[in-house]
N, C-alpha and C positions, 0 to 999 in steps of 0.2 A: 504495499500499501504506500510506502514510503518510495516508492522507485519507479521509473517513468520508464519503458521499454515495451516494445512490439516483439513477441515472439518470433523468431524466423526457426520454423524445422529444418532437419541437416539438407533433406531434400532439393528444398528452396536458397541454401545459400550457394552465391556465386564461384563454380570451378576454378575463378580466376583468386578469390579473395582465399578461397582452401590453400592454392597454393601460395598465394603470396603471406599468408600469418604462419603455415609451416616453415618457408624458405626466412621468415626473418624471425620468429619465435623458437623455433622447434622443427628443425628440418629431418631428425629422424623420428617424428611422432609418431607413423604408423608402424615403425619398426621396434623401439623399445617399448619395453613393459609399465612404463609409466614414471620411471627414473632412466635419466639418460648418465649413467657411468662418464662417459667420455664426456659428454657437454659440463659435468661437477667436475672432470679434472682438469679440460679447457679453462675452465672460469678461475681455478684455483690456483693453476699457471698465470695465467695474467694477474690475477689479483697479486698474489706474490713479487712477479717482475714490476708492477707497478708499484708495491709499497701501498698499498689501500685497495678498498672494491672499487674496480672499475667493469668488473663483470658478475653476473649470474647465470648460475648453472639448471634455474628451474624450468620445468618442462612445462607443455601447454596440460599437460593431466597435472602438474603441483598447481600452477597458477589457478586451475578451475577449484582445485581443495581449498587453496585459501580463499577463493571468491565465494564460494558454497559454505565453507565451514570457519571463515572467519576465524585470521590468523592474527592475533593482538599483536605481534612484535616481531622483531627478526632475532630473539633466543635460538640459541640451541635448541630447548626443548619444544620450542614454536615451530622449528623446521621439522623435526623430529616428528611430530606430531603431522605438519604438512606432508609427509613422506610418507606415513603410513595410512591417512586419508588418500593418497595419490594411489596409490596400490590396490586401497579398496575399490576405489571408484573403477581401475583396471579389471577386477575381479568382478566387476558386477556390470559393467556397460563395455559397449563397443567402442572402438573408437569414432565410429560416427556421432555417438551418439555423447559420447565425452566432448569430442569437436562444437556439436549444439548447444551444449551445457555454455562451452567458453563463448563462443558468437554473442550470446545472448545476456552473458556476464559483466562483461568487461566496462571499466567507464569509461562513458564520453564525455559529458558535461553536466555540472547542477548534480541534479537527482536523474539525468538521464543514463542508462545501459543496454549496451548490447548492439549489434549492426542494423537494425530496424531502425533505432533510433538516430546510427552513424549517418543512416545513408540518407535520413530524413535532414537532419542538423544542418550536414557539411553541404549534400548536393540537391535537397529537396526532389531525392527519389524514390521510389522503391527499390528494394535489394535487386532485384531481378533487374532492375535497368541501371544497374553500377557500371562502368566501363572498368577495362583493365588497371588504369593509373588511379584512378577513385579506389580501385579492392586495394592496391596496393597506399594509398594514402591512408585508409582507416586502418588495416593492416599494422601501418608504422605508428600511427598515433595511441595505439594501445599501450604501448611504451610507456609514455608521459602525457597522457591528453592535453593538458593544460599547455603544458609545452611548445605543443605542433598546432595548438587552436587557433588560428590566425583572426575569430570572430572578438577577442578577450583581449586586453589591455589599456591601458588608461589612455593611452597616445597612439596616436598613427604611427609612431616610431616602436611601439611594442609591438604592432600587428603585421608592422613591416616585419619586424624581426621573427615573429612565429611563423607565418609565412615562407622567408628562409630557411628556417629549421623545417619547417616541412616539407620544402621540396628536397632540402637535403634527404633527409629520411625517406624521402618518399623513392629518392634515388637510389639510396641505400636497400632498399626492398625489391626493386628492381634489380638491382647488380646481383641478390643473393636468388632472386626467381632465376637469372642466365643461369648461375651458378648450379642451382639444382635440376636444371634442363627446363624447367617450367617455360621458358620464354626463351625466344634464341638469341641472338648477338642482333640481327636483324631489326629485329620487333622492339628491344631495348633501345637502340641508336634512332628509330623512327620516334620513339618516345620522349629523349631524351632533347 
């Protein structure tokens, strides 16, 4: 009752968005059991090299567990609970169902959540009308919605900065889609 969302079933999710979100957030989503040991190791190594936290190793399943069951903090205990919840999700639901939960849970703005609201809020479209680049933008913004939202900010300079960050993040998602084979170099060049 406190959140605004338009529920979108898995079969209604654009394939471009599925490709974009998995490329950006969890490229081994359809292979791992809810926890990606390689992703965790990569994040730990990057954090060690940087001397601070610069990367995370959470999978889409872990992010879904965090959103569904609310993780109060970033403590080891909370992360352990999130890992257990992710494994439970994987034991009881298909990958498509987990991705459907995720697509309808991520924060968009204010009290808006999910891809249905994101499609309307950012593009004034229904989910099935989204283009490839719009799917890439929405997949990229889930990392930090306020950072990539060109509609908020006190000044035009703040909105322009958010727009530029959104362009860079969308480009990153498209580059990841090339690496995963979801789109070709040619398609990437046409969009750039």
